[in-house]
SERO-4910 file (N, C-alpha, C, O; in steps of 0.05 Angstrom, whole numbers):
BEGIN
 pado doro    nc1    nc2    nc3   cac1   cac2   cac3    cc1    cc2    cc3    oc1    oc2    oc3
  Met    A   2554   2616   4514   2579   2614   4525   2597   2594   4511   2588   2573   4503
  Asn    A   2625   2600   4507   2642   2582   4496   2659   2567   4518   2657   2573   4542
  Glu    A   2676   2549   4509   2693   2535   4529   2709   2552   4547   2712   2545   4570
  Arg    A   2720   2575   4538   2735   2593   4556   2717   2608   4576   2725   2614   4598
  Ser    A   2695   2612   4568   2675   2629   4586   2662   2613   4605   2648   2625   4621
  Arg    A   2663   2584   4607   2651   2571   4627   2661   2574   4656   2686   2573   4660
  Val    A   2645   2579   4675   2652   2581   4703   2661   2554   4714   2652   2533   4704
  Pro    A   2678   2554   4734   2685   2528   4747   2663   2513   4759   2662   2489   4758
  Leu    A   2644   2530   4773   2623   2518   4788   2601   2539   4791   2604   2563   4796
  Ala    A   2579   2527   4787   2552   2544   4787   2531   2526   4801   2534   2502   4806
  Val    A   2508   2541   4805   2484   2529   4818   2460   2529   4801   2454   2550   4790
  Thr    A   2446   2506   4797   2423   2507   4782   2402   2490   4794   2405   2484   4817
  Thr    A   2381   2480   4781   2359   2465   4793   2356   2440   4773   2369   2436   4753
  Ser    A   2337   2424   4782   2328   2401   4765   2313   2412   4740   2308   2435   4738
  Gly    A   2307   2394   4723   2295   2403   4698   2263   2408   4701   2250   2417   4682
  Lys    A   2252   2403   4725   2225   2407   4733   2223   2423   4757   2210   2414   4777
  Pro    A   2235   2447   4758   2234   2461   4784   2209   2479   4790   2197   2492   4774
  Glu    A   2203   2476   4817   2181   2494   4826   2193   2520   4836   2217   2522   4841
  Asp    A   2176   2541   4839   2185   2567   4846   2201   2567   4873   2221   2581   4877
  Thr    A   2192   2550   4891   2206   2548   4918   2230   2536   4915   2248   2543   4930
  Leu    A   2236   2516   4896   2262   2505   4893   2281   2525   4879   2305   2526   4886
  Val    A   2271   2541   4862   2287   2561   4847   2297   2580   4868   2320   2587   4868
  Ala    A   2280   2589   4885   2285   2610   4907   2307   2600   4926   2326   2614   4934
  Arg    A   2303   2573   4933   2325   2560   4951   2353   2559   4937   2374   2563   4949
  Ala    A   2351   2552   4912   2375   2551   4897   2391   2577   4895   2415   2579   4900
  Arg    A   2374   2597   4887   2384   2624   4885   2396   2634   4910   2417   2647   4910
  Glu    A   2382   2629   4933   2395   2638   4960   2418   2624   4967   2436   2636   4978
  Ala    A   2420   2598   4961   2444   2583   4965   2468   2592   4949   2490   2594   4959
  Ala    A   2462   2598   4925   2483   2608   4906   2494   2636   4918   2518   2640   4918
  Arg    A   2477   2652   4927   2485   2677   4939   2502   2675   4965   2521   2690   4969
  Gln    A   2493   2655   4982   2509   2648   5006   2536   2640   4997   2556   2648   5009
  Trp    A   2538   2622   4978   2561   2607   4972   2581   2624   4952   2604   2616   4947
  Gly    A   2570   2648   4943   2585   2665   4925   2588   2651   4896   2609   2652   4883
  Leu    A   2567   2638   4889   2569   2624   4863   2546   2636   4845   2526   2646   4855
  Pro    A   2551   2634   4818   2532   2643   4800   2507   2623   4799   2510   2598   4801
  Phe    A   2484   2633   4796   2461   2617   4791   2452   2619   4762   2446   2639   4751
  Ile    A   2453   2593   4750   2446   2592   4722   2418   2579   4718   2416   2555   4722
  Pro    A   2396   2592   4711   2371   2580   4709   2373   2558   4686   2388   2559   4666
  Arg    A   2354   2538   4691   2353   2514   4678   2323   2513   4663   2303   2514   4677
  Arg    A   2321   2510   4639   2296   2511   4626   2281   2482   4633   2295   2463   4638
  Arg    A   2257   2481   4632   2240   2459   4639   2251   2435   4619   2253   2438   4595
  Lys    A   2257   2416   4633   2267   2389   4618   2293   2391   4599   2299   2376   4582
  Gln    A   2308   2415   4607   2334   2419   4594   2355   2398   4603   2359   2395   4628
  Pro    A   2368   2384   4588   2389   2366   4597   2411   2379   4612   2417   2402   4606
  Ile    A   2423   2366   4630   2447   2380   4643   2473   2379   4627   2491   2395   4631
  Gly    A   2474   2359   4607   2497   2356   4591   2506   2380   4576   2528   2389   4578
  Pro    A   2486   2390   4559   2494   2414   4544   2503   2438   4564   2521   2454   4558
  Met    A   2490   2439   4585   2499   2462   4605   2525   2460   4614   2539   2480   4617
  Leu    A   2535   2434   4619   2564   2427   4627   2583   2434   4602   2606   2439   4606
  Glu    A   2574   2433   4578   2589   2439   4554   2593   2469   4552   2614   2478   4544
  Ser    A   2571   2485   4560   2571   2514   4553   2573   2533   4576   2583   2555   4573
  Ala    A   2563   2524   4599   2559   2546   4620   2580   2541   4644   2592   2560   4653
  Ala    A   2584   2516   4652   2597   2511   4675   2611   2485   4677   2599   2466   4667
  Glu    A   2635   2483   4687   2651   2457   4689   2638   2435   4708   2640   2411   4706
  Ala    A   2623   2449   4728   2607   2431   4746   2583   2447   4757   2583   2471   4761
  Phe    A   2564   2431   4763   2538   2445   4774   2533   2431   4802   2538   2407   4806
  Ile    A   2523   2448   4821   2509   2440   4844   2478   2442   4837   2468   2464   4833
  Val    A   2465   2419   4837   2439   2418   4827   2419   2414   4849   2421   2394   4864
  Phe    A   2402   2432   4853   2380   2429   4871   2356   2414   4861   2342   2424   4842
  Glu    A   2349   2393   4872   2328   2374   4863   2309   2370   4887   2316   2376   4910
  His    A   2286   2360   4880   2264   2357   4902   2274   2336   4924   2268   2338   4948
  Glu    A   2291   2317   4915   2300   2296   4936   2325   2303   4948   2335   2288   4964
  Gly    A   2336   2327   4941   2363   2333   4952   2380   2350   4933   2370   2362   4914
  Val    A   2406   2351   4940   2425   2367   4924   2446   2348   4914   2454   2329   4928
  Ser    A   2455   2352   4891   2475   2335   4878   2496   2352   4861   2490   2374   4852
  Leu    A   2519   2340   4858   2542   2353   4843   2545   2337   4819   2547   2313   4819
  Trp    A   2546   2354   4797   2548   2340   4770   2574   2354   4755   2579   2378   4756
  Asp    A   2588   2335   4740   2609   2346   4724   2606   2327   4699   2587   2312   4698
  Lys    A   2624   2329   4678   2624   2312   4655   2628   2283   4662   2619   2266   4646
  Glu    A   2641   2276   4683   2647   2248   4690   2624   2234   4704   2622   2209   4704
  Gly    A   2607   2248   4716   2585   2235   4731   2571   2254   4752   2571   2279   4751
  Ser    A   2560   2241   4771   2546   2259   4792   2549   2245   4819   2556   2222   4820
  Phe    A   2544   2261   4840   2548   2253   4868   2526   2266   4885   2521   2290   4882
  Ser    A   2515   2251   4901   2498   2263   4922   2503   2252   4949   2518   2232   4951
  Phe    A   2493   2265   4970   2498   2257   4997   2485   2230   5003   2462   2227   4997
  Asn    A   2499   2211   5015   2487   2185   5025   2501   2179   5050   2525   2178   5052
  Pro    A   2483   2174   5073   2499   2167   5097   2511   2140   5095   2530   2136   5110
  Gly    A   2503   2121   5078   2518   2098   5073   2525   2083   5098   2508   2078   5116
  Met    A   2552   2075   5100   2563   2061   5124   2558   2075   5150   2554   2062   5170
  Ala    A   2559   2101   5150   2553   2113   5174   2525   2106   5187   2522   2105   5212
  His    A   2506   2103   5172   2480   2094   5182   2482   2069   5193   2471   2065   5215
  Leu    A   2495   2049   5181   2500   2022   5193   2514   2023   5220   2508   2010   5239
  Arg    A   2535   2041   5220   2552   2044   5244   2533   2057   5265   2536   2050   5289
  Arg    A   2516   2074   5260   2499   2088   5281   2478   2066   5292   2471   2065   5316
  Leu    A   2468   2049   5273   2450   2028   5280   2464   2009   5301   2453   2001   5322
  Arg    A   2487   2003   5294   2502   1984   5313   2505   1997   5341   2502   1984   5362
  Ile    A   2511   2020   5339   2518   2035   5367   2490   2037   5380   2489   2031   5404
  Leu    A   2468   2043   5367   2443   2045   5379   2433   2019   5392   2419   2018   5412
  Ser    A   2442   1997   5377   2435   1971   5389   2450   1962   5412   2446   1940   5422
  Gly    A   2466   1978   5421   2481   1972   5445   2511   1967   5445   2525   1966   5465
  Gln    A   2521   1964   5418   2550   1959   5415   2566   1985   5416   2580   1990   5397
  Leu    A   2563   2001   5436   2570   2028   5438   2603   2029   5435   2617   2027   5455
  Gly    A   2612   2033   5412   2641   2034   5406   2655   2006   5407   2679   2005   5403
  Gly    A   2640   1986   5411   2652   1960   5413   2670   1953   5391   2693   1944   5394
  Asp    A   2658   1958   5364   2672   1949   5341   2676   1974   5322   2683   1970   5299
  Asp    A   2672   1998   5332   2677   2022   5314   2704   2034   5324   2709   2042   5347
  Ala    A   2720   2034   5303   2750   2043   5308   2751   2072   5316   2767   2079   5333
  Leu    A   2736   2088   5305   2735   2117   5311   2728   2122   5342   2741   2137   5357
  Val    A   2707   2107   5349   2697   2111   5376   2718   2101   5397   2722   2113   5418
  Arg    A   2732   2078   5391   2752   2066   5408   2776   2083   5410   2785   2091   5431
  Val    A   2787   2089   5384   2811   2103   5388   2811   2132   5400   2829   2141   5414
  Ala    A   2789   2146   5393   2784   2172   5403   2772   2171   5431   2771   2192   5444
  Glu    A   2765   2150   5441   2752   2146   5467   2731   2164   5471   2729   2177   5492
  Leu    A   2711   2167   5449   2690   2186   5449   2670   2178   5471   2664   2154   5476
  Arg    A   2659   2200   5483   2638   2195   5502   2617   2218   5502   2622   2239   5491
  Ala    A   2594   2213   5515   2572   2234   5516   2584   2261   5526   2599   2262   5545
  Gly    A   2575   2282   5511   2583   2308   5518   2609   2318   5506   2617   2341   5511
  Asp    A   2623   2302   5492   2648   2312   5481   2642   2331   5458   2621   2332   5446
  His    A   2662   2347   5454   2662   2364   5432   2685   2355   5412   2709   2354   5418
  Phe    A   2674   2348   5386   2692   2336   5366   2694   2352   5341   2674   2361   5329
  Leu    A   2719   2355   5333   2724   2371   5308   2734   2353   5285   2756   2342   5288
  Asp    A   2720   2350   5264   2728   2335   5243   2739   2354   5222   2724   2370   5211
  Cys    A   2765   2354   5218   2782   2374   5200   2779   2365   5171   2787   2381   5154
  Thr    A   2768   2343   5164   2767   2331   5138   2738   2320   5133   2736   2295   5131
  Leu    A   2718   2336   5132   2689   2325   5133   2684   2306   5109   2672   2284   5113
  Gly    A   2692   2313   5085   2688   2293   5065   2657   2286   5061   2640   2303   5055
  Leu    A   2652   2262   5063   2627   2251   5060   2610   2254   5086   2586   2249   5087
  Gly    A   2623   2261   5105   2610   2263   5132   2604   2240   5149   2589   2241   5169
  Gln    A   2616   2216   5139   2611   2191   5153   2620   2188   5181   2604   2179   5198
  Asp    A   2645   2197   5188   2656   2197   5215   2642   2216   5231   2637   2210   5255
  Ala    A   2636   2239   5221   2622   2260   5236   2598   2251   5246   2591   2257   5269
  Leu    A   2580   2236   5227   2554   2225   5236   2557   2208   5260   2542   2211   5279
  Val    A   2576   2189   5258   2580   2170   5278   2588   2186   5306   2579   2178   5327
  Ala    A   2605   2205   5305   2612   2220   5329   2588   2233   5341   2584   2234   5365
  Ala    A   2571   2245   5320   2548   2259   5332   2530   2242   5349   2518   2252   5368
  Leu    A   2526   2215   5343   2510   2199   5357   2524   2193   5385   2511   2194   5406
  Val    A   2549   2188   5385   2564   2179   5409   2564   2203   5428   2559   2199   5452
  Val    A   2570   2227   5419   2571   2251   5436   2545   2258   5449   2542   2268   5471
  Gly    A   2524   2251   5432   2497   2256   5440   2486   2285   5438   2501   2302   5428
  Pro    A   2462   2292   5447   2451   2318   5447   2467   2338   5464   2465   2362   5460
  Ser    A   2482   2330   5480   2495   2348   5500   2526   2354   5486   2539   2373   5494
  Gly    A   2533   2340   5469   2559   2342   5455   2559   2362   5430   2538   2374   5424
  Arg    A   2579   2365   5416   2581   2382   5393   2598   2369   5374   2618   2357   5381
  Val    A   2591   2369   5346   2609   2361   5326   2608   2380   5305   2587   2388   5295
  Val    A   2632   2390   5298   2639   2407   5275   2655   2396   5253   2677   2386   5258
  Gly    A   2646   2397   5228   2662   2386   5207   2670   2408   5188   2654   2425   5180
  Leu    A   2696   2407   5180   2707   2426   5161   2712   2414   5134   2723   2392   5132
  Glu    A   2704   2428   5114   2710   2418   5087   2720   2442   5071   2707   2463   5069
  Thr    A   2745   2436   5057   2757   2459   5043   2743   2465   5016   2739   2488   5007
  Ser    A   2736   2442   5004   2723   2442   4978   2696   2456   4978   2679   2444   4992
  Leu    A   2689   2478   4965   2663   2488   4967   2642   2471   4953   2619   2471   4961
  Ala    A   2652   2456   4933   2632   2439   4920   2623   2417   4937   2599   2411   4938
  Leu    A   2642   2404   4951   2635   2380   4969   2621   2394   4993   2600   2383   5001
  His    A   2628   2416   5004   2615   2428   5028   2583   2434   5021   2564   2431   5036
  Ala    A   2581   2444   4997   2554   2450   4990   2535   2424   4986   2511   2425   4992
  Val    A   2545   2405   4978   2528   2380   4975   2526   2364   5003   2504   2356   5010
  Val    A   2548   2361   5017   2546   2348   5042   2532   2364   5063   2517   2353   5079
  Ser    A   2536   2389   5064   2520   2406   5083   2491   2404   5081   2477   2401   5100
  Glu    A   2482   2407   5056   2453   2405   5050   2444   2378   5058   2422   2376   5070
  Gly    A   2458   2356   5052   2450   2330   5062   2449   2326   5090   2432   2312   5100
  Leu    A   2469   2338   5104   2469   2335   5133   2446   2351   5146   2435   2342   5166
  Asn    A   2439   2374   5134   2418   2390   5143   2392   2376   5143   2374   2380   5159
  Ala    A   2390   2358   5121   2363   2343   5117   2365   2315   5131   2346   2299   5129
  Tyr    A   2387   2308   5143   2387   2281   5155   2372   2279   5181   2371   2298   5197
  Asp    A   2360   2254   5183   2341   2250   5208   2362   2240   5231   2370   2217   5232
  Tyr    A   2369   2258   5247   2389   2250   5268   2377   2233   5290   2389   2215   5300
  Gly    A   2353   2239   5296   2340   2226   5319   2346   2239   5346   2363   2257   5346
  Pro    A   2333   2231   5368   2334   2247   5392   2361   2241   5407   2368   2257   5424
  Asp    A   2375   2219   5401   2401   2212   5415   2427   2224   5403   2449   2217   5411
  Ser    A   2423   2240   5384   2447   2252   5369   2446   2283   5369   2426   2296   5369
  Cys    A   2471   2293   5369   2472   2323   5363   2473   2325   5330   2475   2304   5316
  Arg    A   2471   2348   5320   2473   2354   5293   2502   2359   5284   2518   2368   5300
  Val    A   2508   2355   5262   2536   2360   5252   2537   2390   5241   2522   2397   5222
  Glu    A   2553   2406   5251   2554   2433   5241   2577   2435   5220   2601   2436   5227
  Ala    A   2568   2435   5192   2585   2435   5171   2598   2463   5166   2582   2482   5163
  Val    A   2624   2469   5164   2636   2495   5159   2655   2491   5135   2671   2473   5134
  His    A   2651   2510   5117   2669   2513   5094   2694   2529   5102   2693   2554   5104
  Ala    A   2716   2514   5108   2739   2526   5119   2764   2508   5114   2761   2483   5111
  Asp    A   2788   2520   5112   2813   2506   5111   2819   2500   5141   2815   2516   5159
  Ala    A   2829   2475   5145   2832   2465   5172   2854   2481   5187   2849   2490   5210
  His    A   2877   2486   5174   2898   2499   5187   2891   2527   5196   2898   2536   5217
  Thr    A   2876   2542   5177   2868   2568   5184   2846   2569   5206   2846   2587   5223
  Tyr    A   2827   2549   5205   2808   2547   5225   2818   2542   5254   2809   2554   5274
  Leu    A   2838   2522   5254   2850   2513   5279   2864   2539   5292   2861   2545   5316
  Arg    A   2878   2553   5275   2892   2577   5286   2873   2596   5298   2881   2611   5316
  Ser    A   2849   2597   5290   2829   2618   5300   2818   2609   5325   2804   2625   5338
  Leu    A   2824   2583   5334   2808   2573   5358   2827   2576   5383   2851   2575   5382
  Pro    A   2813   2581   5407   2828   2583   5433   2838   2553   5438   2828   2533   5428
  Ser    A   2859   2552   5454   2871   2526   5463   2850   2512   5478   2834   2524   5493
  Gly    A   2849   2484   5473   2829   2467   5489   2800   2470   5480   2782   2465   5496
  Ser    A   2794   2477   5455   2768   2484   5446   2752   2456   5443   2728   2455   5447
  Phe    A   2766   2436   5436   2752   2410   5429   2763   2388   5445   2787   2390   5452
  Asp    A   2749   2368   5452   2761   2344   5465   2777   2327   5446   2798   2315   5454
  Val    A   2768   2325   5422   2783   2307   5402   2780   2320   5376   2759   2328   5368
  Val    A   2805   2323   5362   2808   2336   5334   2816   2312   5316   2834   2296   5323
  Phe    A   2802   2309   5294   2806   2287   5278   2811   2293   5247   2799   2311   5236
  Phe    A   2830   2277   5235   2836   2281   5208   2833   2254   5192   2840   2232   5202
  Asp    A   2823   2257   5169   2823   2234   5151   2834   2242   5126   2819   2243   5106
  Pro    A   2861   2248   5124   2873   2259   5098   2875   2239   5076   2878   2215   5080
  Met    A   2874   2249   5053   2876   2230   5029   2907   2232   5021   2918   2248   5006
  Phe    A   2920   2210   5036   2949   2210   5033   2959   2203   5007   2979   2215   4997
  Glu    A   2946   2182   4995   2956   2171   4970   2935   2167   4949   2911   2170   4954
  Lys    A   2945   2160   4925   2926   2154   4902   2916   2127   4906   2933   2109   4907
  Pro    A   2890   2122   4909   2878   2095   4913   2876   2081   4889   2881   2092   4867
  Lys    A   2869   2055   4891   2861   2037   4870   2835   2049   4858   2822   2066   4869
  Lys    A   2828   2038   4837   2801   2048   4825   2778   2042   4843   2775   2019   4853
  Ser    A   2761   2062   4848   2739   2058   4867   2714   2066   4854   2715   2074   4830
  Gln    A   2691   2065   4868   2665   2069   4859   2664   2098   4847   2678   2115   4856
  Pro    A   2646   2103   4827   2645   2128   4815   2640   2151   4832   2651   2172   4826
  Ala    A   2622   2148   4856   2619   2169   4872   2642   2177   4887   2647   2200   4894
  Phe    A   2659   2156   4894   2683   2163   4909   2706   2175   4890   2722   2192   4898
  Glu    A   2705   2166   4866   2723   2180   4845   2717   2211   4843   2734   2228   4842
  Met    A   2691   2214   4844   2683   2244   4841   2689   2258   4866   2696   2282   4865
  Leu    A   2688   2246   4888   2696   2259   4914   2725   2267   4912   2733   2289   4920
  Arg    A   2741   2249   4902   2770   2255   4900   2776   2276   4881   2795   2291   4884
  Arg    A   2760   2276   4859   2765   2299   4839   2759   2327   4851   2771   2347   4844
  Phe    A   2743   2328   4868   2736   2355   4880   2747   2362   4905   2748   2386   4913
  Ala    A   2758   2341   4919   2769   2344   4946   2793   2361   4943   2807   2360   4922
  Glu    A   2799   2378   4964   2826   2395   4964   2840   2389   4987   2856   2406   4996
  His    A   2837   2366   4999   2851   2359   5025   2881   2355   5018   2888   2337   5003
  Ala    A   2897   2370   5028   2928   2373   5028   2937   2351   5048   2923   2345   5068
  Pro    A   2960   2342   5042   2970   2320   5066   2972   2337   5092   2976   2361   5094
  Leu    A   2969   2320   5112   2970   2333   5138   3000   2339   5147   3017   2321   5149
  Thr    A   3006   2364   5152   3032   2374   5158   3039   2372   5189   3021   2370   5205
  Pro    A   3062   2372   5197   3070   2372   5225   3059   2400   5238   3052   2402   5261
  Glu    A   3060   2422   5220   3050   2448   5233   3020   2445   5241   3011   2452   5263
  Thr    A   3006   2434   5222   2974   2431   5226   2971   2412   5250   2954   2418   5267
  Leu    A   2985   2390   5252   2982   2372   5272   2988   2385   5299   2974   2379   5319
  Glu    A   3008   2404   5300   3015   2416   5327   2992   2436   5333   2986   2439   5356
  Glu    A   2978   2451   5313   2957   2467   5319   2934   2450   5332   2921   2457   5352
  Ala    A   2930   2427   5318   2909   2408   5325   2912   2400   5355   2892   2398   5369
  Arg    A   2938   2395   5364   2944   2385   5391   2939   2409   5412   2933   2405   5435
  Arg    A   2942   2432   5402   2939   2457   5419   2907   2459   5423   2897   2464   5445
  Val    A   2892   2454   5403   2864   2457   5404   2849   2435   5419   2827   2439   5430
  Ala    A   2862   2412   5418   2850   2388   5432   2852   2387   5461   2873   2396   5471
  Arg    A   2833   2377   5475   2836   2374   5504   2845   2345   5508   2859   2340   5529
  Arg    A   2840   2326   5491   2847   2299   5499   2866   2285   5478   2888   2277   5483
  Trp    A   2855   2284   5453   2870   2270   5433   2866   2284   5405   2846   2296   5399
  Val    A   2888   2280   5388   2886   2283   5359   2885   2258   5346   2905   2244   5350
  Val    A   2866   2249   5332   2863   2224   5318   2867   2225   5290   2854   2243   5278
  Val    A   2884   2208   5278   2889   2209   5248   2883   2180   5236   2892   2159   5245
  Lys    A   2868   2182   5214   2862   2157   5199   2881   2155   5175   2883   2175   5161
  Gly    A   2893   2132   5169   2911   2131   5148   2909   2103   5133   2891   2086   5138
  Ser    A   2928   2099   5116   2927   2075   5100   2951   2054   5111   2973   2061   5119
  Lys    A   2943   2029   5110   2962   2009   5120   2987   2008   5102   3009   2000   5110
  Tyr    A   2982   2017   5078   3005   2014   5057   3019   2039   5051   3031   2043   5030
  Ser    A   3016   2056   5071   3031   2082   5069   3049   2087   5096   3044   2076   5117
  Asp    A   3067   2102   5093   3086   2108   5116   3079   2138   5125   3095   2149   5140
  Asp    A   3057   2150   5117   3051   2178   5123   3048   2182   5154   3059   2201   5165
  Leu    A   3035   2164   5167   3030   2168   5197   3060   2166   5212   3066   2181   5231
  Lys    A   3074   2149   5202   3102   2147   5213   3118   2171   5209   3132   2180   5227
  Lys    A   3116   2184   5187   3129   2210   5179   3121   2231   5199   3138   2248   5206
  Leu    A   3098   2230   5208   3086   2249   5228   3093   2241   5258   3085   2254   5277
  Gly    A   3107   2219   5261   3114   2208   5287   3089   2199   5302   3087   2200   5327
  Ile    A   3070   2187   5285   3046   2175   5298   3047   2146   5295   3050   2136   5272
  Glu    A   3044   2130   5319   3045   2101   5317   3017   2090   5312   2998   2099   5325
  Ala    A   3015   2073   5295   2987   2061   5289   2977   2046   5314   2993   2032   5327
  Glu    A   2952   2048   5320   2940   2033   5341   2935   2005   5333   2933   1999   5309
  Pro    A   2933   1986   5351   2928   1958   5344   2900   1956   5330   2882   1970   5339
  Gly    A   2897   1940   5310   2871   1937   5296   2870   1911   5281   2887   1894   5285
  Ser    A   2848   1910   5265   2845   1885   5249   2866   1881   5228   2874   1901   5216
  Arg    A   2876   1858   5222   2894   1853   5200   2879   1851   5173   2891   1849   5152
  Tyr    A   2852   1852   5173   2837   1850   5149   2829   1875   5138   2815   1874   5117
  Thr    A   2836   1898   5149   2829   1923   5141   2852   1937   5129   2874   1933   5139
  Ser    A   2849   1954   5108   2869   1969   5098   2874   1997   5111   2891   2012   5103
  Val    A   2857   2003   5132   2856   2030   5145   2870   2026   5170   2865   2006   5183
  Ile    A   2888   2044   5179   2900   2045   5205   2892   2070   5218   2885   2090   5204
  Trp    A   2893   2071   5244   2888   2094   5261   2910   2099   5280   2923   2081   5290
  Gly    A   2914   2123   5284   2936   2134   5302   2924   2157   5320   2904   2171   5312
  Arg    A   2936   2161   5342   2929   2185   5357   2954   2196   5373   2972   2181   5379
  Val    A   2953   2221   5378   2971   2235   5394   2958   2250   5417   2936   2260   5413
  Pro    A   2970   2254   5439   2954   2267   5461   2955   2296   5456   2972   2306   5441
  Ala    A   2937   2309   5468   2935   2339   5467   2959   2352   5478   2973   2341   5495
  Ala    A   2966   2377   5469   2991   2390   5477   2991   2395   5508   3010   2391   5522
  Ala    A   2967   2403   5517   2961   2411   5545   2966   2385   5564   2973   2388   5588
  Ser    A   2962   2361   5554   2964   2336   5569   2994   2327   5573   3000   2310   5589
  Thr    A   3011   2339   5555   3038   2332   5558   3055   2354   5568   3080   2351   5570
  Ala    A   3043   2377   5574   3057   2399   5582   3071   2395   5610   3084   2413   5620
***
């Protein structure tokens, strides 16, 4: 293959694949509608990125990762795990902004329209508990593939529901839902170009397809919500203000702000 014939995204395995891993990767490629490109034993990924694909979803024994010429990214619960530990220790929502602003409680149905790394969805899954439901939407197929595989393998424990990862555009998905389908609808849009961040987050931004939150999508979210639409933003941006959302009181030491608007039914 030459430069022109490289596909944008493909599926492969580690350089030491077993038959079961190859079978898993092939089936995932079929489900995602992506080409599967076999990898010879101990074959480096670099030349494959030069000749076969611009990026690879790589099935490995320890998980699934995303590779391109700039680096790699794999699912890591990261801060979500620490936030969940705090909640389990009895600090239910005490210092967690998402839980406080969304007023999350056991049994809630929570829709995360910008799943990304799955951090907020994992926290919500613990708070709503086994009787609740958490659905996470991701527009980028590459990110959905890696994060959904990571969420499937995550050890949720008995006090949490599982996160249902869906590859979908938020506006289209919202329009398909009946009114009042979820208690809380959540957005964490990438409003602005950030300062230089860690390589994994840089890669997340390269593959993310999150468009700015529009008034039309916000209104669809208000229709679908039973209680609140919650939006996370940057302290140094006026994007929440443009949407008519007032920031909730929060710590002056964080660069993140939170806003919420009531569900359409609650203001009717």
